C-alpha positions as CSV (number, residue, x, y, z in Angstrom):
1,M,26.8,-45.6,15.4
2,T,27.9,-48.0,12.6
3,D,27.6,-46.8,9.1
4,V,24.6,-49.0,8.4
5,N,22.7,-47.7,11.2
6,A,23.8,-43.9,10.3
7,W,22.4,-44.3,6.8
8,T,19.1,-46.0,8.2
9,S,18.6,-43.2,10.5
10,R,19.5,-40.5,8.4
11,K,16.8,-42.0,5.8
12,A,14.3,-42.3,8.6
13,K,14.5,-38.8,9.2
14,L,14.3,-37.9,5.7
15,R,11.2,-39.6,5.7
16,A,9.8,-38.3,8.6
17,H,10.3,-34.7,7.3
18,L,8.6,-35.6,4.0
19,S,5.8,-37.1,5.7
20,N,5.5,-34.0,8.1
21,G,5.6,-31.6,5.4
22,G,3.2,-33.0,2.9
23,I,6.0,-34.0,0.4
24,D,5.1,-37.2,-1.3
25,A,8.7,-38.2,-2.4
26,A,12.5,-37.0,-2.5
27,F,14.5,-36.7,-5.4
28,I,18.2,-36.6,-4.3
29,S,20.8,-35.9,-6.9
30,N,23.6,-34.1,-5.2
31,P,26.4,-36.7,-5.4
32,T,27.5,-35.7,-1.7
33,H,24.0,-36.0,-0.4
34,L,23.6,-39.5,-2.1
35,Y,26.7,-40.6,-0.2
36,Y,25.2,-39.2,2.8
37,F,22.1,-41.2,2.6
38,T,23.3,-44.5,0.9
39,G,27.2,-44.8,1.1
40,F,27.5,-44.9,-2.7
41,L,30.2,-42.4,-3.5
42,S,30.1,-41.5,-7.3
43,E,30.8,-38.5,-9.4
44,P,28.6,-38.9,-12.5
45,H,29.5,-35.6,-14.4
46,E,26.8,-35.0,-16.9
47,R,25.1,-38.4,-16.3
48,F,22.0,-39.1,-14.4
49,L,22.4,-40.2,-10.8
50,A,19.6,-40.1,-8.3
51,L,18.1,-41.4,-5.2
52,Y,14.4,-41.4,-5.4
53,L,12.5,-42.0,-2.1
54,D,8.8,-42.2,-2.0
55,A,7.5,-41.2,1.6
56,R,4.2,-42.9,1.0
57,T,5.4,-46.5,0.2
58,G,8.8,-46.4,1.6
59,E,10.2,-47.6,-1.7
60,E,13.7,-46.5,-2.3
61,T,15.2,-46.6,-5.8
62,L,18.6,-45.6,-7.0
63,F,19.0,-44.5,-10.6
64,V,22.7,-44.9,-11.6
65,P,24.6,-44.9,-14.9
66,S,24.9,-48.3,-16.3
67,L,29.0,-47.9,-15.9
68,D,28.6,-47.6,-11.9
69,A,25.7,-50.3,-11.5
70,E,28.3,-52.7,-10.4
71,A,30.1,-50.5,-7.8
72,A,26.7,-49.3,-6.5
73,S,25.7,-52.9,-5.8
74,R,29.2,-53.4,-4.0
75,A,28.7,-50.1,-2.0
76,G,27.2,-51.6,1.1
77,A,23.9,-52.1,3.1
78,G,22.9,-48.4,2.7
79,V,22.3,-48.7,-1.0
80,P,18.6,-49.4,-2.0
81,K,18.1,-53.0,-3.0
82,R,16.3,-51.6,-6.1
83,L,18.7,-50.1,-8.7
84,V,17.9,-49.0,-12.1
85,P,20.8,-48.8,-14.4
86,L,20.9,-46.2,-17.1
87,S,22.7,-46.5,-20.4
88,D,24.1,-43.3,-22.0
89,T,21.2,-43.6,-24.7
90,D,18.3,-43.8,-22.3
91,D,15.9,-41.1,-21.8
92,A,16.7,-40.9,-17.9
93,Y,13.4,-38.9,-17.2
94,A,10.9,-41.3,-19.3
95,I,12.4,-44.2,-17.3
96,L,12.1,-42.2,-14.1
97,K,8.6,-41.5,-14.7
98,R,7.7,-45.2,-15.6
99,E,9.7,-46.6,-12.6
100,T,8.1,-44.7,-9.8
101,A,4.4,-44.5,-11.1
102,A,3.6,-47.4,-9.0
103,G,3.4,-44.8,-6.1
104,G,0.9,-43.0,-7.5
105,P,0.7,-39.4,-8.8
106,V,3.1,-37.0,-6.9
107,G,1.6,-33.6,-5.6
108,A,4.6,-32.5,-4.2
109,L,8.3,-33.5,-4.7
110,G,11.3,-32.7,-2.7
111,V,14.6,-31.6,-4.3
112,E,17.8,-29.8,-3.7
113,K,17.2,-26.1,-4.8
114,S,20.7,-25.2,-4.7
115,F,21.8,-28.2,-6.7
116,L,18.7,-28.3,-9.4
117,T,19.5,-26.9,-12.7
118,L,16.8,-25.0,-14.8
119,D,16.9,-28.0,-17.3
120,R,16.6,-30.6,-14.6
121,A,13.7,-28.8,-13.0
122,E,11.9,-28.6,-16.2
123,R,12.6,-32.3,-16.9
124,L,11.1,-33.4,-13.6
125,G,8.0,-31.3,-14.4
126,E,7.6,-33.6,-17.6
127,A,8.1,-36.8,-15.3
128,F,5.9,-35.7,-12.5
129,P,3.3,-33.5,-14.3
130,G,1.7,-30.8,-11.7
131,A,4.1,-31.6,-8.9
132,R,5.0,-28.8,-6.7
133,L,8.8,-28.6,-6.1
134,A,9.7,-28.5,-2.3
135,D,13.4,-27.3,-1.2
136,L,15.2,-30.0,1.1
137,T,18.6,-28.0,1.1
138,G,18.0,-26.4,4.6
139,F,16.9,-29.7,6.0
140,I,19.7,-31.7,5.0
141,D,21.8,-28.8,6.2
142,S,20.4,-29.2,9.4
143,L,21.4,-32.9,9.5
144,R,24.7,-32.7,7.7
145,V,26.0,-29.8,10.3
146,R,25.8,-32.1,13.4
147,K,28.9,-34.3,12.7
148,T,28.9,-37.6,14.8
149,E,32.1,-38.9,16.3
150,E,32.5,-41.5,13.7
151,E,32.4,-38.7,11.1
152,I,35.0,-36.9,13.1
153,A,37.0,-39.7,13.4
154,R,37.2,-39.9,9.6
155,V,37.9,-36.2,9.4
156,A,40.9,-36.9,11.8
157,V,42.5,-39.2,9.8
158,A,42.4,-36.7,7.0
159,V,43.7,-34.1,9.2
160,E,46.7,-36.3,10.1
161,T,47.7,-37.1,6.7
162,I,47.6,-33.3,5.6
163,E,49.7,-32.6,8.6
164,K,52.3,-35.3,7.5
165,V,52.1,-33.5,4.3
166,M,52.8,-29.9,5.6
167,E,55.8,-31.6,7.4
168,H,57.2,-32.7,4.3
169,A,56.5,-29.0,2.8
170,V,58.9,-27.8,5.6
171,K,61.5,-30.2,4.5
172,Q,61.4,-29.9,0.8
173,A,60.7,-26.1,0.2
174,K,64.0,-24.5,-0.8
175,I,64.8,-20.9,-2.4
176,G,64.8,-21.5,-5.9
177,M,62.2,-24.0,-6.1
178,T,58.9,-22.9,-7.6
179,E,55.5,-22.6,-6.4
180,L,54.4,-25.5,-8.9
181,E,57.4,-27.8,-8.3
182,L,56.4,-27.7,-4.4
183,T,52.9,-28.4,-5.3
184,A,53.8,-31.4,-7.5
185,E,55.7,-32.6,-4.3
186,L,53.0,-32.1,-1.8
187,E,50.3,-33.9,-3.9
188,Y,52.4,-36.6,-4.8
189,Q,52.9,-37.2,-0.8
190,M,48.8,-37.0,-0.4
191,K,48.8,-39.9,-2.8
192,R,51.7,-41.7,-1.1
193,L,50.0,-41.4,2.3
194,G,46.6,-42.8,1.0
195,A,44.6,-39.9,0.4
196,D,41.8,-40.2,-2.3
197,K,42.8,-36.8,-3.9
198,P,43.2,-33.3,-2.8
199,S,40.1,-32.1,-1.2
200,F,40.5,-28.8,-3.2
201,D,43.0,-27.2,-5.6
202,S,46.2,-26.9,-3.5
203,I,47.3,-23.2,-2.9
204,V,51.1,-22.6,-2.8
205,L,52.2,-19.0,-3.0
206,T,55.0,-17.0,-2.4
207,G,56.2,-13.4,-2.2
208,T,53.6,-10.8,-3.0
209,R,51.5,-13.6,-4.6
210,S,50.9,-14.8,-1.2
211,A,48.6,-11.7,-1.0
212,L,46.1,-13.6,-3.2
213,P,43.8,-15.4,-0.9
214,H,43.0,-18.0,-3.6
215,G,45.7,-17.7,-5.8
216,V,47.0,-20.4,-8.2
217,P,50.4,-21.8,-8.2
218,E,52.7,-20.7,-11.0
219,A,56.3,-21.1,-12.0
220,V,57.3,-18.5,-9.8
221,P,60.7,-19.4,-7.5
222,I,60.8,-19.0,-3.6
223,A,62.8,-16.3,-2.8
224,R,64.8,-15.2,0.5
225,G,62.6,-12.6,2.7
226,D,59.2,-14.0,0.9
227,F,56.1,-15.4,2.8
228,L,55.4,-18.8,1.8
229,L,51.7,-19.6,2.2
230,I,50.5,-23.4,1.8
231,D,46.8,-24.1,1.8
232,I,46.1,-28.0,1.3
233,G,43.9,-30.8,2.4
234,V,42.8,-34.4,1.3
235,K,39.9,-36.2,1.1
236,M,40.0,-39.7,2.5
237,N,36.9,-42.0,3.1
238,G,34.5,-39.5,2.0
239,Y,35.8,-37.0,4.3
240,C,38.0,-33.8,3.9
241,S,40.6,-32.0,6.0
242,D,41.8,-28.3,5.5
243,I,44.8,-26.7,6.8
244,T,46.6,-23.4,5.9
245,R,50.2,-22.5,7.5
246,T,52.4,-19.6,6.4
247,F,56.2,-19.6,6.8
248,L,58.8,-16.9,6.4
249,V,61.9,-17.7,3.8
250,G,64.8,-16.6,5.9
251,E,64.7,-13.7,8.3
252,G,62.1,-11.4,6.8
253,T,61.2,-8.1,8.4
254,A,59.8,-6.7,11.4
255,E,56.6,-5.8,9.7
256,Q,56.3,-9.2,8.4
257,E,56.5,-10.6,11.9
258,R,53.8,-8.3,13.2
259,I,51.5,-9.2,10.5
260,Y,52.2,-12.8,11.3
261,E,51.5,-12.6,15.0
262,T,48.7,-10.2,14.5
263,V,47.1,-13.2,12.4
264,L,48.0,-15.8,14.9
265,A,46.4,-13.7,17.6
266,A,43.2,-13.6,15.4
267,N,43.2,-17.2,14.8
268,L,43.2,-18.0,18.8
269,A,40.6,-15.5,19.4
270,G,38.3,-17.1,16.6
271,I,38.9,-20.4,18.3
272,A,38.2,-19.3,21.8
273,A,35.0,-17.8,20.3
274,A,33.8,-20.8,19.1
275,G,33.2,-22.4,22.5
276,R,30.6,-20.1,23.1
277,V,27.8,-22.3,22.2
278,G,24.3,-20.6,21.5
279,S,26.3,-17.6,20.7
280,P,25.7,-16.4,16.7
281,V,28.2,-18.1,14.2
282,A,28.9,-14.5,13.5
283,E,30.8,-14.0,17.0
284,V,33.8,-16.3,15.4
285,D,34.1,-13.9,12.5
286,R,33.7,-10.8,15.0
287,A,36.7,-12.2,17.3
288,A,38.9,-12.5,14.6
289,R,38.3,-9.4,12.6
290,E,38.5,-7.1,15.7
291,T,41.6,-8.4,16.6
292,I,43.1,-7.7,13.2
293,A,41.3,-4.4,13.1
294,A,42.9,-3.3,16.4
295,A,46.4,-3.8,14.9
296,G,45.6,-1.3,12.0
297,Y,45.3,-4.2,9.3
298,G,41.3,-4.4,9.2
299,E,41.2,-3.2,5.4
300,F,43.7,-6.4,4.6
301,F,41.2,-8.9,6.0
302,T,39.2,-9.7,3.0
303,H,37.3,-12.6,3.5
304,R,35.0,-14.5,6.1
305,V,36.8,-16.1,8.8
306,G,36.0,-19.7,7.9
307,H,33.1,-22.3,6.5
308,G,31.7,-25.6,7.7
309,F,33.3,-28.8,6.1
310,G,32.9,-32.5,6.2
311,M,32.1,-34.6,3.0
312,D,32.2,-31.3,1.0
313,I,35.2,-28.8,1.6
314,H,32.6,-26.1,1.7
315,E,29.5,-26.5,3.9
316,F,27.2,-24.9,6.1
317,P,27.7,-23.1,8.3
318,S,29.3,-19.7,6.7
319,L,31.3,-18.0,9.4
320,H,30.8,-14.5,8.2
321,G,29.9,-11.3,10.2
322,E,26.2,-11.4,9.4
323,N,25.3,-15.3,10.4
324,R,23.1,-15.5,13.3
325,H,22.8,-19.0,13.2
326,P,23.9,-20.2,16.9
327,L,26.8,-22.2,17.2
328,E,25.9,-25.9,18.5
329,P,27.5,-29.0,19.2
330,G,28.3,-31.3,16.3
331,M,29.6,-28.3,13.9
332,L,33.0,-28.7,12.3
333,F,34.4,-25.6,10.7
334,T,37.6,-23.7,9.6
335,V,38.9,-20.9,11.7
336,E,41.1,-19.0,9.1
337,P,41.9,-15.1,9.7
338,G,44.4,-13.8,7.1
339,I,46.2,-10.2,6.4
340,Y,47.0,-9.7,2.8
341,V,48.9,-6.7,2.0
342,P,49.9,-6.6,-1.8
343,S,53.0,-4.9,-1.5
344,I,54.3,-7.3,1.2
345,G,52.2,-10.4,0.9
346,G,49.8,-12.6,3.0
347,V,49.7,-14.6,6.0
348,R,46.7,-17.2,6.8
349,I,46.5,-19.4,9.4
350,E,44.0,-22.1,9.2
351,D,42.7,-24.6,11.9
352,D,40.0,-27.3,11.7
353,V,37.5,-27.1,14.8
354,Y,34.9,-29.3,16.2
355,I,32.2,-28.4,18.8
356,R,31.9,-31.5,21.1
357,E,28.4,-32.7,22.3
358,D,29.3,-31.1,25.7
359,G,30.0,-27.6,24.1
360,S,33.8,-27.9,24.4
361,V,36.1,-27.3,21.3
362,R,38.4,-29.8,19.6
363,V,41.1,-28.4,17.6
364,L,41.8,-31.3,15.2
365,T,44.8,-29.7,13.6
366,S,47.8,-29.6,15.7
367,F,50.9,-28.4,13.3
368,P,52.9,-25.9,15.0
369,K,51.8,-22.2,14.6
370,T,54.8,-20.3,16.0
371,L,56.4,-18.7,13.1
372,T,58.8,-20.8,11.4
373,R,61.5,-19.8,9.0
374,I,62.7,-22.1,6.1
375,G,65.2,-22.2,3.6
């Protein structure tokens, strides 16, 4: 499916959902959703950016900050022909009301509840008096959770790129180098290799700080006997990658090796469970968690086993132990168990996993997972 056909198909499904649900129009303001439906990718910050789609007339309008109007016009065939530029001094909601009036009064307006602020909800009430707000979040999630092969091809490029960055990390990391210095090296490599940007704030942690699952790199030097945990990703062509590997600096201890091998076994168990299409998503978490608990480290695995990703670094589904949503073809998610012992450090091993249409599992990440010693 080409991008043009993808955008056309996605908007057709959105229109059908609106019509079947008695929803007159959709107001889409999450920038990622705008990209999903139009191919126009922008970060408006505090400015007004929205796609208005009238299910009754079929009219599509993109309200865009004036400084991005030219970029929107060049973004391709998925962008509505009707663009309404908004200056920094415009009353965006008054213009929204005026420009959508031809479709008639709106009885129900589809919105992204998880993205809508209270202020924006109140202003929409002024633009569409009496309109009922209907949440589209679940429906859009149901579309985005099923990645196409074309989407996976884009993710694969981002994965290939970040694995080259990880290779660079192994070569560059040295005793005495700080977490921040290594982070700078890696983020430079991301750009050099063509990435748009990191897909999240890079995590490079050493020593006992590696026991902080989402720690922030600091001017802490790498020392012999430390774990070195590196969790990095890039965004390219609108799609993300996400990988974590943990290394030993020098020889380490028997306890460190045991922790590492336990996490590796949990990672493999989670990936194996991902292939049980139709089973609850929770089974992936359960398989990894039971492996860690059996080794006596259950209390040190303090987060879910993974998360969906794609255009965003965190998407549906959340791979936690209570999620009963079934595993289904098209899902793309991470499997990233970890053990974090405050007095020793932490180990996390993360792979990117895709469930093909035939139900088989494709692990997109291929960077070695056997225990590697550096320095």
